N, C-alpha and C positions, 0 to 999 in steps of 0.2 A: 794287422794293426792297420789305423788309418794312412793314407798317404803321407799327412804331415807329420804322423807319430813316427815311420819310417825314418823321411827325411832327416827329424831329428836325431834318431839313432845313429844314419849313417856319419852324422857329423860329430857327434858324441862318442861311439864307441873308440873308432882307432888313436883316440888320445892316452893311448897305455903302452907301457913296455911290451908286454905279452903279444902273444898272437890273437889274431883277429879275422875271421874267416866269413864272408855271406855265404850264405845258401851251402853250408859245410852239410854232408851226409852224416848220420848220427848214428845208422844202423851198424856200423862196425863199432862202433864202442858199446853196443847193448849183447847181454849173453843170448838173446833171442836171433839178434841180426837181423830184425826189421825196424821198418820204421821209416819216416820221409827226415829231408833236412832241416836242420836250423835257420831260422832266417839270418840269424847272426851267432856265432860260436866265437867265445871269446877264452882265451886260456891265459890267465894271468901270470905275473913272471914272478910275484912272490905276494905276500900280505899287502904291504903298502901299494903295490900295484891295484891289489882286489879292490881294494879301499877307492881308490882313486876312479877306477871302473864303474865301482857301485854311485860313488858321487855324483858322475856326470851322465850316469843314465837316466833317461828322462823320467820323471815320475809318472806314475800311472800306466807304463807300459809294462808288458809281461815281463819278468824274470824267472828263469829256472836253471836249478842248479843239478847236476848228474855228479854223480860218482863212479862206481865200479858198475852203474848199471845192469846189477846183476839181479835186480828184484825189480825190473822197470819194461813196461810196453810202448813205445813211441808208435805214437798212430800214424797211419801212412800217408797222411799230408803234411806231415813235419810240424814244427814248433814255432810260433811267432815270439816275434820280438828277441830278450837274450837268452841265450844258453851259455853257462859257465861249467866250464869244467877245470877242476884243479890236477896238477900232475907237480912233478919236479920238486920244486922247493917246497911243496905241500906235503912229501912223502917222509919225513924224517923221522927216525924213531929214536926215543932217548932213553937209558934204563937210569933209574934213581934205586936207591935202598931199598923203597917200599912199593915200586909203581914205575910206569910207563908214561911218557909224555910223546904222543905221536901226532903226526901231521893228518890232515884231514884226509890226505889222499893215501896215507900208508893201507895197505891190505890187512883184515883182521889178521889174517893167516900169518902173515909177516910179526905182527905185534904177538902173537900167541908165540911163535918160534923165538922170537928176543927175549919174549919174558924166561922161557924154557931154559935156554942157553945160559943165562943168568940164574938160573936156580930160583925162580920167583913164580909162586902158586897163585890159582886163583882167575885165570885169564885164559884157562886150554880151552874153553868154551867159544872161544874166539876162532879156532881153527876149525870150526863147522859151520861158519857163517860165510858165505863167498861173495864179500863184500869190502867196502873200505870205512874207517872210523868214522869220516864225517857223516857218513851214510847210516852206521849205527847208531851214533848221536842222535839223529834226526827222527831216526823211526824207532829208537830201543830196541837194536836188534837184539835177538836171544836166539839160543837155543842149549839143547842139554842141561836143560834144567838152572840157565842163569842168561842174564839180560843185562845191557851195558848199566843200566838204573843201578844195578848191583855194585858196581865196580868204578864209576865216574865220580871224580872226585871235582872236577870244575872244566871246563869248555870256554874254549875264547871264539867270538864271532867276529866277522866282518861285518860293518853296515857303513852308510854313506859318513859317518861321523868318525870311524877308526874301529880300532881293535878293541873289543872288551872282554875281560874274564868273568864270566857268570859261575855261580858253583851249582852242584848238581840239582838243587831243590828249586831253581829257577824255570828249570825245563819241565815242572810238576809232570814228570814220567807215569805213562801209564802202558797196556800192553800194547805193543808196537807203537806207540804214540810219543813224540815228545813235541813241547809248545816253544817252537823257535819265534823269537822277535821277527815281527812281518818284514821280508826284505834281507834278512840276514843271512850269512853263509858262515858256517861251522870251518874253521881253518886249524885247530890245534882242541886237544885233550888228554887231561891226567886221567890214566886207569890206575885205581888200587890193585896192589898184588902184595904178597908175603912169604917171605924166604921157604923155600920148601925143598923136599926132595928131588935131585934132579931126575932120579930114575922114576918116581914115583910121580913127577909131571910127565915126562916123556911117554911113559904107559900109560897115563890117560889120554893125551893127545893121540896115541897111537889107538886105543880102543873108539876113541871120536871117530877117526878118518876110517877106521873098518865099518863102521857102524854107517857109515855114510856111502859106502861103496857099496855096502851089501843091500842099503832101503833105498836109494836113492838114485834119479839117472843122471851122476853126475857129470857123464862124459856127452852128456845128448846138450843141443842148444835149448835150454830151459830159463826158468826164471826164478827158480827157488820155489818156496811156498807159495802156492796162488791165492789161497782163503785164510784169513785167522780163526784161531781154533776158538770155537763159542764158548762160552762158559759152560762147564762140566763135560765138555764132550771134544773130539778130535775131529777136524775137518775131513781129514782121511777116510775115515770111518763112516760119515754122513754121504760122502760122493761115492763109495764104494756102496752102501747101502742102496743108492737112487740108482744102480745100476749104469754109474758112467766109466767105469774103467775101462780103457782103452778107446772111448768114446772119441769122434774124430769129426772135424769141420775142414775139409779140403787137405791141406798140407798141415794141421796144426791138430793135436791130440793129446789126451789124457794119457799120462804115464800108465802103464801096466804094471811097472815096476812099485809106484808111489802116486796114487791118484789124486795125491794134493800139488801134483806138479803139472806143467802142460809142456808140450815140446812142441818144437817146430822141425817136422820130419824132413824137411829138405823145402824152402819154396815158400813157406807160410808167409802169409802176411798179417800186419798187426790185425786188420779187421778180423781175420777168420781165427786168431789168436783169442781177441777178446769176445767176439761171439760166442765161440764155445764156450769161454769162461760163465759167460752171461746162460748158457743153455745149460750148463751145469747146476747155475745156483737155482735157474727154476726148475728143477728136476729133484733137486735136494729141497726146496720148498713144499714141493708138490708131495713129496713122499715123506717128509718127516715134520714138516711145520716149520723148521728151524731157515731163517734168510742168514746166508753165508754172506761175510763182507770180504771184498777183495783186500790180500794183504801185500800183491803186487800192484806196484804206483802206475796207473796210465794219465799219460801225457800227451798233449798234442793236439790235431783236428782231425778229422777222418780226410781220405783221400778225394779231393774233388772240393773240400769246404773253403770258402772264400777265407773264414778268419775263425779266432774262437781258440778256445785252448781244449 
């Protein structure tokens, strides 16, 4: 950010009820445990507070929203502008006869568990997604044969003008993609479900959990699936075929258990993780001719960079 923009931000951001920090560490929020600080980190008290924040934040300056940060690399130089993290008031889960209304900060697994306890079926796949509802909507998260687009009725977004409820069709969902209005933040969503047999729902969730435990490095510092599955192919198979299983760059490693996962084995930097991912992409392209696309979101600037994102 320019000095002028930073001064404008400093004057604008504190005018909310929630917590605002300058130079706040972000690595502790991420599953990889890497990355530099936020220039400003805001944690709004509620949806009205978030709207006020968006309304006073200077136009044209960077705005980044992070959720559970389970599928995110924050670069070592940190993130310019304002980083918004939702919690507290945004974590509620309300049950309805044929669905669940959940705040953006509610964990996907918690939504699945609430639905199961209420005897609702169709949301079991969420227990296999290590993230929050807001992020799931923003990237059309999916696993085990289902995705958010299959279940979403509507989502509410905060903008500088207020909170607006949009139908699922407005997000133009595609594979791991949703078209959110520029500068908006998902605050709540309604997911469809249907009455089901509690035992059957519990059994399906147990199956998903067992599968994750067996095939994925769930207890490691990781970020979930690194690359999107190309049409008609599986990313992990292409990575394996290119000889990248177990490949290392410093303290960053391609998982030997599931080679579409990157690991921080202890003390890795964001630069090492990202460089390892790029090396994998290069080897897969050379070996198979397939250009892998990142599924993990990477934000911020490299260490030593003066500005940029």
